[in-house]
N, C-alpha and C positions, 0 to 999 in steps of 0.2 A: 389177396393173391393176384398176381398179374396174369395176363393171358398166356404168356410163354411158360410160366410156372405150372399153371393148370394143364397146359398141353404136355409138358414134361412128365407130370404125374400120370397122365392118362397113357402116354407112350410107354413109360416104365412098367405100368401094370399090364399093358398089352404084350410086352416082350416075354412075359412068362415067369416061371419060377426062378427065384434067385435075384431078380431085378427089383429095385425099389428106387423111389425118388429121394433125393437129398435136398436139404434146405439150400436156397440160392438167393438171388436178388431179382429185381424187377425185370431185367432184360435177359436173363439166362436161367437155365435149369440144369440139374444134374440127374442122371440115371446111373445107379451103381449096382454092380452084381456082387454077390457074396464072395466070388473068387478074386475080387480086386479090379476087374475090368470096369471102366467108367465111360460114359458118354456125356459130353458137354454140349448142351443145346443153347445156342445163342441167337437171339432175335436179330435179323438183319435190318439195317436202316438205309444202307447204300448199296447199289443205286436205288433210285425211287421205285423202280420196277420190282425190286426184291422185297419190298415191304410186305409183311404178312408171311414171309418165309423164315425158316430157321436153319442155321448151319449146324450140323451134327458132326462132332469131331471125337475120335477115339482118344482117350486119356491113357497116359503111361505113368509108371512110378516116377517120383520127382526127379531122381538123378538120371533117368533114362529119357526124359521128355525130348531134349534137344538132339538126342542121338538117333531117334527112331523116325521112320518115314511117317509123315502125317497122313492119316486116313480120314476123309471127311466127305459128306454129301450134303445137299440142301433138300429140304422138304417143305411142304406148305402146311401151315397151321390150319388151313381150311379143310384138310382131308380128315377122314375118320382115323383116329389114333391107331386102331387095329390094322388098317391098311398101311399106315406109316411104319408100324412095327414090322410088318411083313416085308416092306420095302427095305428097311434097315437090315433085316436078316438076310436079305438077298444081295443088296448092293454094298453094304458097309461091313457087317460083322465077319464075313469070311476073311477078307484082307486084314481087318483089324485084329481078329483073333490070332492069326499067324504072326503078325508083328508083335502083338502083346506077349506071346509065348517066348519070342526071342528076347524081349525086354526083361521078362522075368528071369531068364537064364543069366543075362548080363547083370541084372541087379543082384543076383545071388553071388556072382563072382565079385562084384564091387563090395558087397557087404563083408565077404570073407577077407578081401584084401584090406579093408579098413580095420577089421577086427585084428588082423595080424599086426598092423601098424600100432594099434592100441596095446597089444601084448608086448611089442618091443619097447614102446615108450614106458610101459610099466616096469620092464626089466631094467631100463636105464635109471629110472627113478629109484628103484630098489638098490641098484649097484653103486650109485653115487650119492652119498649123504649131502643134503642141502640143495639138491637139484629140484627144479620146479618146471612143471609143464605149462607152457604159455597157452592162453585161450583167446587172445586178441590178434587179428590179422593173420590167422593160420589158414592156408588154403584147404579145401576139402581133400580128404584122403591123405593128409599129412599130420605129423605131430612135431612140435618144436619144443625142445627141452633146453632150459637154461641151466648151465652148471655153475654153481656159485660156491661150492663147498671147499675149494682149495686156494682161496685168495686170488683167483683170477676168474674172469667171466668169459664164457664162450657158449656157443649154441650147437645143439645136435638136431639135425633135421631128419626125420624118418618119413619115408614116402613110399607109396605103392606105385608100381608101373608095370609095363608089359613084360619086363624081365624079372619081376618079383619085387620083394620089399628091399629097399636100399637105404643106406644112411649116409648123409653128408655131414661132416664135422668141421666146424670152423674153430680151430684151436689156436689161440694166440696168447702170448705172454706166459707160456707154461715154463716152469723152472726146468732148466736143462736136464737135470738128472731124471725128472719125471718123464720128459719127452723121450729120452733114450730108452727108458723102461717100456714105454708105450710102443716105440718102434721095434724094439726087440720082440715084444709080444706079437706085433704084426708079422715079423719074420717067421715066427712059429706057425702062425695061421697060414701063411703062404706055403710053408713046408707041408702042412697037412693037406693042402689042396694040390700037391704034386710038384710045387716049385722046389728045385734042388737047393738046399741050404748048404753054404760052405762048411767044410770040415774045420777041425780045430786050427789047422795051419792058416786057413783062410780067415778064421776069426781073429788070429793075431794080426793078419794084414789089415783087417777092419779096424783094429785098435790104432794102427798107425795113421789112419785117416782122420782121427779126431784129436783135439787138443789133449795134452797130458792130464789136465785137471778133470777131464771127462772119462778117462780110461777106467778108473776104479768103478765108477757107476755102470759103465758099459759091461765090464767083466761080471759085475754082480748081476746085471739083468740077463746076461747070457746063461 
């Protein structure tokens, strides 16, 4: 076991109940609390004057690490681990604990958003026979579903964002009658959200805006 690993174990024990050391490598150590907080202890090699010192950094949940303010201090491995633990409790933990609490709240929101994306993806898969959820090249927090069940191929992208879960659809090569039915359904949805849908007379005007061969399908969809 390296010097920094032994030091990390001693500091974790001195921090008190709930803290324990985790396996690491020769130039670093981890101290983990039962509530998920974590401290990364890394031996410093540069500059030369920093040799024998350790940089202690507060760790955050994976998806929150780059969003949170980094909290860190440096300590000497030559000091008594109990004194180092008291130093960390005074200089590092107050700021880190506050930032970690914010990270936990943000992580809960992220997990809920991604779970909602999964639910909508499952709904699309159930609604369209032959559809397939893609697993390669899909960004975090998104779902990409390929629709192949109707003789044409296109994609549905489901994503979470600040305005809630949204869906982008790339629909190409759709048979015209199918497209008209889909657009008519979209009109119904807009009406449900408060948009004023044209009355019957207006519907007849809408028929005159499309070719004659599409009018029967449009009337059926209405």
